[in-house]
N, C-alpha and C positions, 0 to 999 in steps of 0.2 A: 522827497519827504524829509523834513528836518529831524535833528536828533531827538528833540522833545516829542515830536509826533511819533517817531519810531518807538521810543520808550513807552509812550502811552499805549500804542497798539499792542506791544508785547504784554504789558500789564493787563490790558483788557482780555487778551487771549488766555493768560494764566488764570485770571479771575473767573472767566467762563468755564475753564477746565475744572477748577476747584469746585465751583458750584455744581457742575455736572457730576463730579465724583461724589460730592456730598449727597446729592439727590439719589444717586445710585445706592449709596450706603444705607440711606434711610429706607428706601424701598425694599432692600434685602434684609431688613431687620438689624441694621448696624454692622453688616459684614461687607467689606469692600469687595468689589467684583473681581479684583485681581488677587484676593487672598483665598487660600484653600478653604473649602467648606468644612464646618465643624464635624460633619458626618463622614468626611473622607477617611480619617483614621480608622473608624469602625468598619467602613466598607473594605478597607485594605486588610484589616485583621481577619475579617470573614473570609476573604479570598485566600489568605495565607493558610487558614485552618482547613478550608476545603481542599486546597492544593496538597496539603500534607496528608489528608485522608486519601486522596486519589493516588498518591505516590506510595504510601506505606500501609493503607488500611487503618485499623484502630490500634496498631502496634505502638506502644509508648504513650497512648492517650490516657490521661488520668480520668477517673470516673466523672468528675465535673466537666472535663473537656468533651467527653462523649455527649453528655446532656446539652452542653453549650452548642455543639454542632447540630444536634437535633432541633434545638430551639431556633436556629437560624431560619428554619422553614415554617415556624409558627409565630415568631415574634419579630416582625420586620423593623429595621431601622432603630435598633436599641441594643445596647451592650448586654449580652445575655450571660456573661461570665458570672456576675454577681448572683443572678437568678439561679444559675446552675449550682453554685456553692450553697445557696439557701436550700435548694432541693435536697442535696446530699446531707446537709446538717439536719434537716427536718426528718427525712425518711431513712437515713443511714447508709444507703447504697443505691446503685442503679436498680437492682431488683426491688428494693423497697419503694422506689419511685414508681416502677411499673405495676407493683402490687397495690398501690394506694388507690383509694376511691377518687373519682373525679371531684367530688365535693371537697375532699381534703387537699387535692392538688391545687385547686383554684383559690385556696387561701394564701398561697404564695404570691407576692406581688408580681404582676405582669404575666402570670400563668392564666391564660384565658381558657374557656371551655374547649376551644379548638386545640390548644396546646396540650391540655390534659388528655383529650381523646387521642392525639397523636401518640402519647406515651402508652395509652391503653391498647392501641392498635398493634404495637410491636410484638408482644408475646404470641397472639394468634397468627400473626404473619410468619413468625418463626415456625410454628407448628405446621402451617400450610406449606411452607417451603420444604421442610423435612418430609412431610407426607408425600410430596411430589418426588423428592429425591429417593425415597425408599422403594419406589416401584421397580420391580425386577430383582430386588435383593432377596437372597435366600436366608431366612432367619434361622440358621441351624446352630446357633450357640447363644449363650447367655449374654455375652457382650453386645452382640448385634441386637438382641431383643431389648436390652436395656436402652440402647441408643435409639431404638424406634420409639419407645414410650417417653423418654425423658423430655423431649421438646413439648409434649402435650401438657406438661405441668409448669412450664415457664410462665411466670407472672401469676400463678394461681395461689391466692392467699387462703383458699378453702380446700377441703378434701374433695377429690374426684375419683371416680371408679370407672375404669375403661375395660373394654373387651376388644381384642384383636382377633380377626379370623384369617386363616391361612389355607392355601390349597395343599395338595400332596407334595409339591416341591418346596413347601414352606415360603412361598411368595405371599406377601400380605394382600388380602382381598379388601379388608376394611378395618377401620378403628372407630369404635362407637363409644360415646360417653353414656354410661348406664345410669349414673347418679352423681349428684354433687352435694357436698355438705352433710351427708348422712351415710350410715352403714347400709350395705346391701343386704337387707333382711326381708323386705316386704315381698309379698307374692307378685306384686306388679313388676318389680325389678327383676325377679327371677324369670317371669314370663318374657320380659324384654330380652334377657340374655338368651333364652331358648329361641325366641323368634328371630333374633339377629343371626344366630348360628345356622338355623334352618334356612332362612332366606338367602344367606350368603353362599350356601352350598359348600361350606368349608368342611374339612375333615380334622383340622387342628385349630386350637384356640389358645389364647393366653390372656391373662388378666393383669391389670396394673392399677395401683392406687398410690396416693401420696400421703405422707405424714408431714403436714405443714410445720411441725415443731422440729423437723430435721433428723429424727432418729428413725432409720428405716427398718429396724428389727420388728418382726411380726408380733402382734399381740395374740392372745388366745382367741379373741374375736376374729382376727384375720385368718387364723388357722381354721376355725370352725366354719366360717363363710366359704373359704376356699374348698374345703372338703365337700361341703354341700353342693357347690357349683360343679365340682368335678364329677360327683355322682349324677347330677342332672344332665351334664353333657354326655356322659358315658351312655346314658339311656337312649340317646339319639345317635350313637356311634361317632361322637366327636371327642377327640382326645385333648385333655387339658395339658398343654406343654409346660406352663410355668405361671407363676404369679410374681410379678416384679413390684417391689415397693420402692418408691422414690422419696428420699429425705434429703433436702438441700442438694448438694453436689454428689451425694452417695446413693447407691442403689443396692437392694438386697434381692436375691433370687431364692424363692422357696425351693426350687428344684436343687440348686447348689447347696442349700442349707442342710438337706439330707435328713435331718432329725424329724422333719415334719411328716414324712411318709405319705404324702398326699398323692403321689404319682405311681404308687405300687399297683 
């Protein structure tokens, strides 16, 4: 083969290769096959965040980083950091996000109904986890009793009233929600308290409710209701141990308060 023919052959090969690469670039949306995908950096970031969590838990995670990690499992193939920042900006905190209504959460870009439901699922999961963990614990002091009730109010933006039943060894038998969003005054709610204590076979009981505005000090209404319930339980030989009020990160024990005189 002569020099001219050899050069011509090389040029034909190069031209064919260039055409093939161009066709490949066009078919992949303008991305050359030997170039890294535009999604690769995001995939790498997610892996790094997940590895960090597996190694250290949530220690050192900022609030938006915790939400970003959760969103990995509800918003695929998208940078969730900006969305996490928008959630914190809109609702103020992780607790604010978990307390928000689904309809409000889905107003944030890329927060689908599935993503909103994932957030709403976290608080009841925490309650279920601690309910399982509490089995076999003897609730013989205020600190333990407060730790029993606190998880039931995680993510609750409205008031709730709970009744816990205990056996003679102060092992928890059950925790029941008596009412939500209203005071325990109606005869129906009082009958529910009485029914739960009798059906559980308990000999001790404790009450708890929350103050969504974060001040756990009891009101006059709280004291009056507690005294009435204490008298009701005493009539069926069930002793009222305490009434715990949860306000934000704080708790108040009516037993420890002393001035209430409801356990005499």
